[in-house]
OpenMM code with the backbone's topology and positions (N, CA, C; nanometers):
from openmm import Vec3, app, unit

residues = "MET ASP ASN ASN ALA TYR ILE PHE ARG LEU ILE SER ASN ASN VAL ARG PHE GLY TYR GLY ARG ARG MET VAL ASP GLY ARG ILE GLN TYR PHE ALA PHE HIS GLY PHE PRO ASN ARG ASN ASP ASP TYR PHE THR ASN VAL GLU ILE SER GLU GLU GLU PHE HIS GLN ILE GLU LYS GLU TYR PRO ARG GLN ILE CYS GLY ASN SER ALA ASP GLY LEU ALA PHE ARG ALA LYS TYR VAL ASP GLY HIS PRO VAL LEU LEU GLU GLY TRP SER ARG LEU LEU".split()
positions = [
    Vec3(0.7033, -1.5330, 1.9252),
    Vec3(0.5504, -1.5422, 1.8725),
    Vec3(0.4869, -1.6683, 1.9519),
    Vec3(0.3720, -1.6578, 1.9931),
    Vec3(0.3070, -1.7598, 2.0666),
    Vec3(0.2767, -1.8537, 1.9613),
    Vec3(0.2777, -1.9873, 2.0120),
    Vec3(0.2663, -2.0910, 1.9132),
    Vec3(0.1271, -2.1022, 1.8615),
    Vec3(0.0294, -2.0348, 1.9505),
    Vec3(-0.1084, -2.0297, 1.8904),
    Vec3(-0.1404, -1.9231, 1.8058),
    Vec3(-0.0496, -1.8348, 1.7802),
    Vec3(-0.0616, -1.7037, 1.7123),
    Vec3(-0.1079, -1.7132, 1.5881),
    Vec3(-0.2034, -1.6303, 1.5441),
    Vec3(-0.2619, -1.6495, 1.4052),
    Vec3(-0.3187, -1.4967, 1.3705),
    Vec3(-0.2369, -1.4246, 1.2623),
    Vec3(-0.2842, -1.2942, 1.2160),
    Vec3(-0.3403, -1.3262, 1.0846),
    Vec3(-0.4487, -1.2451, 1.0361),
    Vec3(-0.5062, -1.2469, 0.9193),
    Vec3(-0.5376, -1.1006, 0.8892),
    Vec3(-0.5242, -1.0707, 0.7895),
    Vec3(-0.5674, -0.9333, 0.7472),
    Vec3(-0.6303, -0.9157, 0.6078),
    Vec3(-0.7548, -0.8792, 0.5964),
    Vec3(-0.8342, -0.8538, 0.4785),
    Vec3(-0.7876, -0.7172, 0.4184),
    Vec3(-0.7303, -0.7212, 0.3227),
    Vec3(-0.7009, -0.5844, 0.2741),
    Vec3(-0.8025, -0.5167, 0.2076),
    Vec3(-0.8833, -0.5889, 0.1200),
    Vec3(-0.9993, -0.5198, 0.0623),
    Vec3(-1.1263, -0.6046, 0.0747),
    Vec3(-1.2370, -0.5672, 0.1057),
    Vec3(-1.3485, -0.6425, 0.1059),
    Vec3(-1.4299, -0.6471, -0.0016),
    Vec3(-1.4122, -0.5666, -0.0797),
    Vec3(-1.4936, -0.5460, -0.2128),
    Vec3(-1.4361, -0.6631, -0.3043),
    Vec3(-1.3018, -0.6514, -0.3292),
    Vec3(-1.2307, -0.7776, -0.3987),
    Vec3(-1.1597, -0.8426, -0.2949),
    Vec3(-1.1781, -0.9570, -0.2430),
    Vec3(-1.1216, -1.0246, -0.1355),
    Vec3(-0.9770, -1.0582, -0.1494),
    Vec3(-0.8902, -0.9975, -0.0929),
    Vec3(-0.7499, -1.0323, -0.0811),
    Vec3(-0.6809, -0.9991, 0.0397),
    Vec3(-0.5710, -1.0741, 0.0740),
    Vec3(-0.5037, -1.0373, 0.2028),
    Vec3(-0.4015, -1.1220, 0.2410),
    Vec3(-0.3594, -1.1098, 0.3434),
    Vec3(-0.2275, -1.1881, 0.3947),
    Vec3(-0.2484, -1.2289, 0.5599),
    Vec3(-0.1539, -1.3212, 0.5971),
    Vec3(-0.1346, -1.3306, 0.7202),
    Vec3(-0.0286, -1.4233, 0.7648),
    Vec3(-0.0201, -1.4779, 0.8886),
    Vec3(0.0899, -1.5812, 0.9276),
    Vec3(0.0445, -1.6450, 1.0341),
    Vec3(0.0966, -1.7677, 1.0591),
    Vec3(0.0411, -1.8787, 1.1387),
    Vec3(0.1566, -1.9524, 1.1943),
    Vec3(0.1541, -2.0381, 1.2889),
    Vec3(0.2362, -2.1243, 1.3295),
    Vec3(0.2137, -2.2649, 1.2694),
    Vec3(0.3001, -2.3488, 1.2126),
    Vec3(0.2758, -2.4718, 1.1536),
    Vec3(0.4040, -2.5504, 1.1916),
    Vec3(0.3832, -2.6578, 1.2570),
    Vec3(0.4913, -2.7306, 1.3036),
    Vec3(0.6056, -2.6661, 1.3675),
    Vec3(0.5953, -2.5619, 1.4444),
    Vec3(0.6690, -2.4926, 1.5182),
    Vec3(0.7508, -2.3784, 1.4409),
    Vec3(0.7046, -2.3611, 1.3243),
    Vec3(0.7735, -2.2565, 1.2400),
    Vec3(0.6501, -2.1532, 1.1855),
    Vec3(0.7091, -2.0339, 1.1715),
    Vec3(0.6058, -1.9397, 1.1336),
    Vec3(0.5833, -1.9535, 0.9905),
    Vec3(0.4599, -1.9599, 0.9350),
    Vec3(0.4337, -1.9659, 0.7807),
    Vec3(0.3748, -1.8635, 0.7325),
    Vec3(0.4147, -1.7809, 0.6336),
    Vec3(0.3488, -1.6601, 0.5938),
    Vec3(0.2555, -1.6952, 0.4670),
    Vec3(0.1474, -1.6395, 0.4632),
    Vec3(0.0638, -1.6743, 0.3453),
    Vec3(-0.0045, -1.5383, 0.3007),
    Vec3(-0.0647, -1.5488, 0.1752),
    Vec3(-0.1263, -1.4495, 0.1044),
    Vec3(-0.2459, -1.5391, 0.0465),
    Vec3(-0.3643, -1.4535, 0.0172),
    Vec3(-0.4819, -1.5254, -0.0531),
    Vec3(-0.5518, -1.4218, -0.1319),
    Vec3(-0.6181, -1.4647, -0.2455),
    Vec3(-0.7039, -1.3977, -0.3326),
    Vec3(-0.8153, -1.4657, -0.3711),
    Vec3(-0.9245, -1.3982, -0.3819),
    Vec3(-1.0704, -1.4703, -0.4047),
    Vec3(-1.1321, -1.4222, -0.5355),
    Vec3(-1.1944, -1.5075, -0.5955),
    Vec3(-1.2551, -1.4582, -0.7136),
    Vec3(-1.4203, -1.4698, -0.6863),
    Vec3(-1.4792, -1.3776, -0.6799),
    Vec3(-1.6195, -1.3977, -0.6415),
    Vec3(-1.7191, -1.4416, -0.7413),
    Vec3(-1.8260, -1.5229, -0.6781),
    Vec3(-1.9432, -1.5737, -0.7585),
    Vec3(-2.0627, -1.5459, -0.6594),
    Vec3(-2.1376, -1.4614, -0.6845),
    Vec3(-2.2368, -1.4399, -0.5965),
    Vec3(-2.2115, -1.4293, -0.4634),
    Vec3(-2.2527, -1.5365, -0.3628),
    Vec3(-2.2337, -1.5047, -0.2358),
    Vec3(-2.0983, -1.5636, -0.1855),
    Vec3(-2.0379, -1.6495, -0.2809),
    Vec3(-1.9178, -1.7286, -0.2501),
    Vec3(-1.7958, -1.6797, -0.3200),
    Vec3(-1.6755, -1.7214, -0.2741),
    Vec3(-1.5552, -1.6789, -0.3423),
    Vec3(-1.4592, -1.8160, -0.3620),
    Vec3(-1.4019, -1.8068, -0.4712),
    Vec3(-1.3209, -1.9202, -0.4840),
    Vec3(-1.1640, -1.8772, -0.4529),
    Vec3(-1.1150, -1.9097, -0.3345),
    Vec3(-0.9943, -1.8753, -0.2691),
    Vec3(-0.8776, -1.9307, -0.3049),
    Vec3(-0.7648, -1.8725, -0.3349),
    Vec3(-0.6336, -1.9290, -0.3505),
    Vec3(-0.5265, -1.8860, -0.2569),
    Vec3(-0.4964, -1.9774, -0.1614),
    Vec3(-0.4144, -1.9585, -0.0491),
    Vec3(-0.2697, -2.0046, -0.0644),
    Vec3(-0.1731, -1.9028, -0.0739),
    Vec3(-0.0434, -1.9502, -0.1124),
    Vec3(0.0469, -1.9168, 0.0058),
    Vec3(0.1595, -1.9841, 0.0120),
    Vec3(0.2802, -1.9456, 0.1067),
    Vec3(0.3687, -1.8436, 0.0528),
    Vec3(0.3988, -1.7394, 0.1322),
    Vec3(0.4853, -1.6442, 0.0742),
    Vec3(0.6149, -1.6250, 0.1648),
    Vec3(0.6996, -1.5570, 0.1352),
    Vec3(0.8197, -1.5261, 0.2320),
    Vec3(0.7993, -1.4226, 0.3227),
    Vec3(0.8714, -1.4389, 0.4432),
    Vec3(0.8633, -1.3175, 0.5399),
    Vec3(0.9006, -1.1767, 0.4816),
    Vec3(0.9785, -1.1840, 0.3623),
    Vec3(1.0121, -1.0587, 0.2993),
    Vec3(0.8736, -0.9971, 0.2175),
    Vec3(0.8122, -1.1018, 0.1679),
    Vec3(0.6989, -1.0564, 0.1060),
    Vec3(0.5930, -1.0203, 0.1875),
    Vec3(0.5744, -1.0900, 0.3068),
    Vec3(0.4678, -1.0508, 0.4152),
    Vec3(0.4970, -0.8937, 0.4501),
    Vec3(0.6369, -0.8707, 0.4620),
    Vec3(0.6620, -0.7293, 0.5344),
    Vec3(0.6401, -0.6154, 0.4164),
    Vec3(0.6637, -0.6503, 0.2819),
    Vec3(0.6444, -0.5822, 0.1638),
    Vec3(0.4804, -0.5590, 0.1497),
    Vec3(0.4010, -0.6568, 0.1684),
    Vec3(0.2632, -0.6207, 0.1779),
    Vec3(0.2357, -0.5323, 0.2766),
    Vec3(0.2780, -0.5463, 0.3900),
    Vec3(0.2346, -0.4346, 0.5260),
    Vec3(0.2866, -0.3022, 0.4771),
    Vec3(0.3913, -0.2812, 0.4024),
    Vec3(0.4278, -0.1513, 0.3698),
    Vec3(0.3533, -0.0917, 0.2504),
    Vec3(0.2995, -0.1905, 0.1518),
    Vec3(0.2279, -0.1556, 0.0425),
    Vec3(0.0899, -0.1170, 0.0732),
    Vec3(0.0359, -0.1896, 0.1646),
    Vec3(-0.1006, -0.1790, 0.2171),
    Vec3(-0.1288, -0.1630, 0.3481),
    Vec3(-0.0734, -0.0288, 0.3885),
    Vec3(-0.0828, 0.0008, 0.5364),
    Vec3(-0.2076, 0.0292, 0.6069),
    Vec3(-0.3167, 0.0096, 0.5271),
    Vec3(-0.4404, 0.0261, 0.5661),
    Vec3(-0.5655, -0.0620, 0.4649),
    Vec3(-0.6796, -0.0670, 0.5165),
    Vec3(-0.7783, -0.1319, 0.4239),
    Vec3(-0.8059, -0.0479, 0.3125),
    Vec3(-0.8298, -0.0940, 0.1865),
    Vec3(-0.8568, -0.0296, 0.1036),
    Vec3(-1.0019, -0.0608, 0.0245),
    Vec3(-1.0598, 0.0039, -0.0509),
    Vec3(-1.1843, -0.0232, -0.1403),
    Vec3(-1.1339, -0.0780, -0.2746),
    Vec3(-1.0828, -0.1910, -0.2658),
    Vec3(-1.0239, -0.2343, -0.4096),
    Vec3(-1.1255, -0.2918, -0.5103),
    Vec3(-1.0767, -0.2695, -0.6259),
    Vec3(-1.1443, -0.3103, -0.7427),
    Vec3(-1.0811, -0.4425, -0.7976),
    Vec3(-1.1404, -0.4733, -0.9121),
    Vec3(-1.0968, -0.6066, -0.9758),
    Vec3(-0.9489, -0.5816, -1.0289),
    Vec3(-0.8957, -0.4547, -1.0582),
    Vec3(-0.7695, -0.4515, -1.1158),
    Vec3(-0.6703, -0.4427, -0.9847),
    Vec3(-0.7146, -0.3918, -0.8697),
    Vec3(-0.6289, -0.4094, -0.7538),
    Vec3(-0.6012, -0.5457, -0.7228),
    Vec3(-0.7303, -0.6188, -0.7307),
    Vec3(-0.7085, -0.7721, -0.6852),
    Vec3(-0.6216, -0.8405, -0.7689),
    Vec3(-0.6317, -0.8227, -0.8950),
    Vec3(-0.5542, -0.8932, -1.0029),
    Vec3(-0.4147, -0.8520, -0.9856),
    Vec3(-0.3719, -0.7339, -0.9557),
    Vec3(-0.2377, -0.6915, -0.9347),
    Vec3(-0.1867, -0.7559, -0.8112),
    Vec3(-0.2555, -0.7639, -0.6952),
    Vec3(-0.2281, -0.8248, -0.5934),
    Vec3(-0.1835, -0.9876, -0.6050),
    Vec3(-0.2693, -1.0346, -0.6837),
    Vec3(-0.2654, -1.1778, -0.7296),
    Vec3(-0.1544, -1.2068, -0.7922),
    Vec3(-0.1260, -1.1387, -0.9161),
    Vec3(-0.0083, -1.1438, -0.9910),
    Vec3(0.1249, -1.1279, -0.9210),
    Vec3(0.1362, -1.0615, -0.8046),
    Vec3(0.2650, -1.0216, -0.7512),
    Vec3(0.2755, -1.1163, -0.6219),
    Vec3(0.1583, -1.1443, -0.5420),
    Vec3(0.2045, -1.2213, -0.4323),
    Vec3(0.1088, -1.3574, -0.4352),
    Vec3(0.0372, -1.3947, -0.5203),
    Vec3(-0.0302, -1.5291, -0.5242),
    Vec3(0.0311, -1.6142, -0.6394),
    Vec3(0.0184, -1.5589, -0.7592),
    Vec3(0.0535, -1.6413, -0.8757),
    Vec3(0.2020, -1.6853, -0.8599),
    Vec3(0.2335, -1.8143, -0.8962),
    Vec3(0.3693, -1.8634, -0.8918),
    Vec3(0.4320, -1.9030, -0.7564),
    Vec3(0.3260, -1.9086, -0.6372),
    Vec3(0.3849, -1.9271, -0.5186),
    Vec3(0.3116, -2.0832, -0.4694),
    Vec3(0.3719, -2.1518, -0.3831),
    Vec3(0.3214, -2.2865, -0.3375),
    Vec3(0.1790, -2.2686, -0.2969),
    Vec3(0.0998, -2.3421, -0.3391),
    Vec3(-0.0499, -2.3280, -0.2918),
    Vec3(-0.0778, -2.4042, -0.1718),
    Vec3(-0.1249, -2.3686, -0.0665),
    Vec3(-0.1453, -2.4155, 0.0345),
    Vec3(-0.2981, -2.4814, 0.0573),
    Vec3(-0.3932, -2.4251, -0.0026),
    Vec3(-0.5247, -2.4616, -0.0059),
    Vec3(-0.6102, -2.3699, -0.1054),
    Vec3(-0.6769, -2.4465, -0.1696),
    Vec3(-0.7752, -2.3708, -0.2555),
    Vec3(-0.9215, -2.4198, -0.2569),
    Vec3(-1.0080, -2.3431, -0.2992),
    Vec3(-1.1585, -2.3804, -0.3048),
    Vec3(-1.2487, -2.2833, -0.2700),
    Vec3(-1.3724, -2.3059, -0.2727),
    Vec3(-1.4872, -2.2410, -0.2628),
    Vec3(-1.4949, -2.1995, -0.1298),
    Vec3(-1.4937, -2.0486, -0.0755),
    Vec3(-1.5116, -2.0096, 0.0428),
    Vec3(-1.4042, -2.0762, 0.1456),
    Vec3(-1.3026, -2.0962, 0.1165),
    Vec3(-1.1966, -2.1770, 0.2015),
    Vec3(-1.0727, -2.0868, 0.2231),
    Vec3(-1.0494, -2.0392, 0.3348),
    Vec3(-0.9352, -1.9616, 0.3813),
    Vec3(-0.8514, -2.0450, 0.4979),
    Vec3(-0.7425, -2.0171, 0.5059),
    Vec3(-0.6441, -2.0749, 0.6065),
    Vec3(-0.6849, -2.0468, 0.7530),
] * unit.nanometer
topology = app.Topology()
chain = topology.addChain("A")
for resn in residues:
    res = topology.addResidue(resn, chain)
    for name in ("N", "CA", "C"):
        topology.addAtom(name, app.Element.getBySymbol(name[0]), res)
């Protein structure tokens, strides 16, 4: 993988959540994110996930969906909650 490689995928634009990978200090870092909307902004939580979880998300969400709040919360419960937080804040993604 190229040292400058950055992959980011928004699974749902209605309820913003997704995943990606990037290079950090010479290693691949996998991440997932979920946003809670508030008018024009979202409060995003970006977390580190394992490579296995990254590939599981690829299998579970092979295409973009029109997600609803239940879809977003299910993704958050499985792939965001309980993981090490990398970045959190209003309209802040990795």
